[in-house]
N, C-alpha and C positions, 0 to 999 in steps of 0.2 A: 491553498484553497481549503476551507473547512466549514463545517456546520456542526453545531452542538458538540464541539470538542473533538470531533473526528476529522482528520485532514489528510490530504495527499500532496506531496511535493514532487514535482518532476525535475530531475537534474537537468541542468543546461548543458549543451544546447538541446532543445526538445522540439518536436513537431507534433505535439499532442494537445488536445483540449481536455480539461478536467471539469466535470460537472458534479459538484457536491450534492449529496442527498442525505437524508436523515439516517446516519449510521453507516453509510458507504459512499463510494464515488464511482462515477462512470468515466473511464479514461479512453479517449478515442483518438486515432491518428488523424492528422489534418490532410494527409495524402496517402494513397495506397503504397507508395514507395518507402515511407518511413514507418517501419514497424518494430523498431528496436529502441529501447530506452530504459533508464533506471528511475524507479519511483520509490518514495519513502512515504509509508502510511503511518500517521501518528495515532497513538492510542492515548486517550486522556488518563490522568491519574484517577484512582478511585475517589469516590465521594468521602468527605470527612467522616471518620469513624470506621471506615473500611480500608485498612492499610495494605491489604494484599490483593494482587490480581491472581485469581485461582486458575482461570482458564482463558485462553485466547483462541478464537475461531477465525481461521483465514479461509475464505472461499473465493475462488477465481472462476469466472465464467467468460467464455469467449466464443465468437463466431468464427474467427480465423487466425487467432494468435495463440502463442504458448508462453508459459512461464518456464524459463530455463533454470534460474537460480533463485533461492529464497532464503532470507535470514531474518531472525528476530533478535532485536537488541533491547535490553533494559538499561536505559541511560546510554552509556557508551560501551557497555559490556555485551558481547555477542552471546546469546543463550542457545539459539538453534540455527543450524545452517544445513541446507539441502542443495545439492548441485545436480545438474543434468536431469532435471525432473520433467522437462518439456517433452 
């Protein structure tokens, strides 16, 4: 699911709905018992003439869930990994 080049993919099997917004997405569980899953947020390539991504901001907000692990990949190369952050 994506909008304006920003997207989110939920790994299967998943029990979540994804609502794309301009520049972000809202991910919600379909039931109170399914609160675990893996998601991939895509970042579009820079506009022509701008070849470098200088900064990436990641912001999580939640009413009742946590983020346990977080990774940033550039292509298939892992650049940042944080574990046990929930």
